[in-house]
C-alpha positions in Angstrom: 64.1 -47.6 114.5 63.7 -48.0 110.8 60.7 -45.6 110.9 62.6 -42.8 112.9 65.6 -42.6 110.5 63.9 -40.5 107.9 62.7 -38.1 110.6 66.2 -37.6 111.9 67.6 -37.0 108.4 64.9 -34.5 107.6 65.5 -32.7 110.9 69.2 -32.3 110.1 68.6 -31.0 106.6 66.2 -28.4 107.9 68.8 -27.2 110.4 71.4 -26.9 107.6 69.0 -24.9 105.5 68.1 -22.6 108.3 71.8 -21.9 109.0 72.6 -21.2 105.3 69.6 -18.9 105.1 70.9 -16.9 108.1 74.3 -16.5 106.5 72.9 -15.4 103.3 70.9 -12.6 105.0 74.0 -11.4 106.8 76.3 -11.2 103.8 75.0 -7.9 102.3 75.6 -6.2 105.6 79.3 -7.3 105.6 80.0 -5.7 102.2 77.4 -3.0 102.0 77.6 -0.5 99.1 81.1 -1.2 97.8 80.5 0.8 94.7 78.5 3.7 96.0 75.0 4.5 97.1 73.9 6.0 100.4 76.7 6.3 102.9 79.5 5.4 100.4 80.8 9.0 99.6 80.3 8.7 95.8 82.4 6.9 93.1 86.1 6.6 93.7 88.6 9.1 92.0 91.0 7.8 89.4 94.6 8.8 90.1 96.2 10.3 86.9 99.4 12.0 86.1 98.9 15.4 84.4 100.9 18.1 82.6 100.0 21.5 81.5 99.7 22.5 77.8 102.4 25.0 77.0 103.4 27.2 74.1 106.9 26.9 72.9 109.0 26.9 69.7 109.3 23.5 68.1 112.1 22.6 65.8 111.8 19.9 63.2 115.2 18.2 62.8 116.8 15.5 60.7 119.8 13.6 62.1 122.3 12.2 59.6 126.0 11.3 59.4 128.4 13.7 57.7 132.1 13.8 56.9 134.5 16.7 57.7 136.8 18.3 55.2 139.2 21.2 55.3 138.1 24.6 53.9 140.9 24.3 51.3 143.2 21.4 50.7 146.0 21.0 48.1 148.8 18.7 47.2 151.9 20.8 46.7 153.7 19.8 43.5 156.5 21.6 41.5 155.7 23.2 38.1 159.1 22.4 36.7 161.5 19.5 37.1 164.8 19.8 38.9 166.9 19.0 41.9 165.6 20.1 45.4 168.1 22.5 46.7 166.4 23.6 49.9 163.4 22.7 52.0 162.3 25.8 53.9 159.2 24.5 55.8 158.9 22.1 58.7 156.2 19.5 59.0 153.1 20.7 60.8 154.1 24.4 60.4 151.5 27.1 59.8 152.4 29.2 56.8 151.0 32.2 55.0 150.0 32.6 51.4 153.2 33.3 49.4 155.6 31.8 51.9 158.4 29.8 50.2 158.2 26.1 50.9 160.9 24.5 48.6 163.6 25.9 46.4 164.7 24.0 43.2 168.2 24.4 41.8 168.1 27.3 39.3 171.8 27.6 38.2 171.1 26.6 34.6 168.2 28.9 34.3 170.2 31.8 35.7 172.9 31.2 33.1 170.3 31.2 30.4 168.9 34.4 31.8 172.3 36.2 31.6 172.6 35.1 28.0 169.1 36.4 27.1 169.6 39.6 29.0 172.7 40.3 26.8 170.7 39.6 23.6 167.9 41.8 24.9 170.2 44.7 25.5 171.7 44.4 22.0 168.3 44.2 20.5 167.2 47.3 22.4 170.2 49.3 21.1 169.6 48.0 17.5 166.0 49.2 17.6 167.0 52.6 18.8 169.6 52.9 16.1 167.3 51.7 13.4 164.6 54.1 14.3 167.0 57.0 14.2 168.3 56.0 10.7 164.8 55.3 9.5 163.8 58.9 10.2 166.5 60.1 7.8 165.7 57.4 5.2 169.2 56.1 5.5 168.2 52.4 5.8 165.2 50.6 4.3 162.1 50.0 6.4 162.6 46.3 6.4 165.8 46.7 8.5 163.9 48.7 11.0 161.1 46.0 11.2 163.7 43.2 11.6 165.3 45.1 14.6 162.0 45.6 16.2 161.1 41.9 15.8 164.4 40.8 17.4 163.9 43.1 20.3 160.3 41.8 20.9 161.6 38.2 20.7 164.4 38.9 23.2 162.0 40.7 25.5 159.5 37.7 25.4 162.3 35.2 26.1 163.5 37.3 29.0 160.0 37.3 30.5 159.8 33.5 30.0 163.0 32.9 31.9 161.9 35.2 34.7 158.7 33.1 35.0 160.6 29.8 35.0 163.0 31.2 37.7 160.0 32.2 39.8 158.7 28.6 39.6 161.9 27.3 41.1 160.5 28.7 44.4 157.5 26.6 45.4 155.2 28.8 47.5 152.1 28.3 49.6 148.9 29.0 47.6 146.9 30.0 50.7 147.2 30.2 54.5 147.2 26.8 56.1 148.9 24.0 57.9 151.7 22.1 56.1 151.5 18.3 56.3 154.3 15.7 56.1 156.9 15.9 53.4 157.9 13.0 51.3 161.2 14.4 49.7 164.6 15.5 50.9 167.2 17.9 49.6 168.9 16.4 46.6 165.8 14.6 45.3 164.9 15.1 41.7 161.3 16.2 41.4 159.0 16.5 38.4 155.5 18.0 37.9 154.0 14.7 39.2 156.0 14.6 42.5 153.9 15.4 45.6 156.1 17.4 48.0 153.6 17.9 50.8 150.0 18.8 51.5 148.5 22.1 52.7 145.2 22.4 54.6 143.3 25.5 55.5 141.7 24.7 58.9 140.4 28.2 59.6 137.0 26.7 59.0 135.8 23.2 58.1 133.4 21.9 55.5 130.8 19.2 56.2 129.6 16.9 53.5 126.4 14.8 54.0 123.5 13.2 52.0 119.9 14.4 52.5 117.1 12.0 51.5 114.9 13.4 48.7 111.8 13.7 50.8 113.5 16.2 53.1 115.3 18.1 50.3 112.6 20.7 49.8 113.2 22.0 53.3 117.0 22.4 52.9 118.3 25.5 51.3 121.4 27.7 51.3 121.5 29.2 54.8 119.8 26.3 56.6 121.4 25.9 60.0 122.6 22.6 61.6 124.2 21.3 64.8 127.2 19.0 64.7 128.2 16.5 67.4 131.3 14.3 67.3 132.9 11.6 69.5 136.0 13.8 69.5 134.1 16.4 71.6 132.5 16.4 74.9 128.9 15.0 74.9 127.5 18.4 75.7 129.5 20.2 73.1 127.6 21.3 70.0 129.0 23.2 67.0 126.8 25.4 64.9 127.0 25.4 61.1 125.3 26.6 58.0 124.5 25.0 54.6 126.2 26.8 51.7 125.6 24.2 48.9 122.7 22.0 47.8 123.2 19.8 44.8 120.6 20.1 42.1 121.0 16.3 41.3 119.6 13.4 43.2 121.6 10.2 43.2 119.5 7.4 41.6 121.1 4.7 43.8 120.6 6.4 47.2 117.7 8.7 46.4 119.5 11.4 48.2 121.3 14.6 47.3 124.7 16.0 48.3 124.7 18.9 50.8 127.6 20.9 52.1 127.9 23.2 55.1 130.5 25.4 56.8 131.7 25.4 60.4 133.1 28.9 60.9 134.8 28.4 64.2 135.5 24.6 64.6 137.1 23.3 67.8 140.7 22.1 67.5 139.6 18.5 68.2 137.8 18.3 64.9 139.9 17.1 62.0 139.3 16.7 58.3 138.2 13.2 57.5 136.3 12.6 60.7 132.7 11.5 60.8 130.1 13.5 62.8 126.4 13.5 63.6 124.6 16.3 61.9 121.2 17.5 63.2 119.7 19.5 60.3 117.1 22.1 61.2 114.2 21.6 58.7 111.5 23.8 60.2 110.9 26.0 63.2 107.3 26.5 64.5 107.0 29.5 66.8 104.6 29.5 69.7 103.1 26.1 69.1 100.6 24.7 71.7 102.2 21.4 72.9 101.6 18.4 75.1 103.8 15.4 75.8 103.3 12.6 73.2 102.1 10.3 76.0 99.0 12.6 76.3 97.7 11.7 72.9 94.9 9.1 72.7 94.4 7.6 69.3 90.8 6.7 68.5 89.1 5.5 65.2 87.9 9.1 64.5 91.3 10.7 65.0 93.2 11.9 68.1 92.1 13.2 71.5 93.5 14.5 74.8 91.9 14.0 78.2 91.5 17.5 79.7 91.1 17.9 83.5 88.2 20.3 84.1 86.8 21.7 87.3 83.3 20.7 88.4 82.7 22.3 91.8 85.2 20.8 94.1 86.0 17.9 91.8 88.2 17.3 88.8 86.5 15.5 86.0 87.7 14.1 82.6 86.7 15.8 79.4 87.7 14.3 76.0 88.8 16.9 73.5 89.3 16.1 69.8 92.6 17.6 68.5 94.5 17.9 65.3 98.2 16.9 65.6 101.0 19.0 64.1 104.8 19.0 64.4 106.6 16.5 66.7 109.9 17.2 68.4 111.8 15.5 71.2 108.8 14.0 73.0 106.4 16.9 72.3 103.6 17.2 69.8 101.8 20.3 68.6 98.0 20.2 69.0 95.0 22.3 68.1 91.5 21.7 69.4 88.9 20.8 66.8 86.0 21.4 69.2 85.8 23.1 72.5 88.5 25.1 74.3 92.0 24.1 74.9 94.1 27.0 76.2 97.6 27.3 77.3 98.1 26.0 80.9 95.2 23.5 80.6 96.0 20.3 82.6 95.7 17.1 80.5 96.3 13.5 81.4 99.9 13.0 80.3 100.8 9.4 81.1 99.1 6.0 80.6 96.2 7.4 78.5 95.8 4.3 76.4 95.9 1.9 79.3 93.7 3.8 81.8 89.9 3.2 81.7 88.6 6.8 82.0 85.0 7.4 80.8 83.9 11.0 80.0 83.0 12.8 83.2 85.0 10.5 85.5 86.3 12.0 88.7 90.0 12.4 88.7 92.8 12.7 91.2 95.5 14.7 89.4 99.1 14.2 90.3 102.3 15.7 88.8 103.8 13.6 86.1 106.8 11.6 87.2 110.3 13.0 86.6 111.3 10.3 84.1 108.3 11.1 81.9 108.8 14.9 81.7 109.9 16.3 78.4 110.7 19.7 77.1 111.9 21.2 80.3 
């Protein structure tokens, strides 16, 4: 029995080796030609999302925060001191230029005016009489000169009193909306007393700061779009720059710019903050692709164009030069080869997909959430 044991073990090992050898011969048949070869139908196609190159107008914009102000705004103050006799306006009233807002007591000035008018009339008669006598050499020339001087003095004093009387009626300097009043009839006012405010809201001004690196693109006449929380999200108000400061602030490295809103909605009020989208440049008819279609390589930038090769679609890498970017789109120009409008390019996942040149592709429309510029 001791002599038969090795024979039994050797026989068992031989059987195991034969069984393993048989399995090894059958395994290629189970997974024959997974990557191609005869009977495989060629290499598999890579599904890709594509978009067509399009020509469109690109707008280079800068978004900043601005502050609204009235077209004209003034604090109404009296020019002379006195008691308030009458307040003619009501708070929040719309007034025209020249409308009387407040009347100051003018009794004393009118009494002075009557006195000066009497002196004026006398001086006028004395001048006429002196000139008649001077022609006949009845009185010396000095008497005639004195009469003329007194007449001129009375005339000037009369004009002064008329001016002071005119100032007792405080009038609106321009068309606008009257604010709240801080006085009442009977109050004594001086030249430093603020009676009310007057704002011209026929159009609004917008004040904002533009960084120095963008300042060369901002000139008088540059357009902008304004959005505010006071308006609906879809509401945009168009404006135009009318002033660009020639000085750059050393602390902020920006310059003051002002613009007009010619037809502002009623919801916009002076003092509000608003988002300003300033139009820096407009590129007409630029050839564009979605930003997701740009592949950055050590030598520059590329796009993967989808070309026809018989019945197949294959990948072709095209070197491009990038231009203006705007709202998810980028301007491109082919450095080599042809890249015309309407050419399909891989528009999503370019950096993550392994696509060698000449690879067979299965184009699919780009998903809705990745579409831009439509």
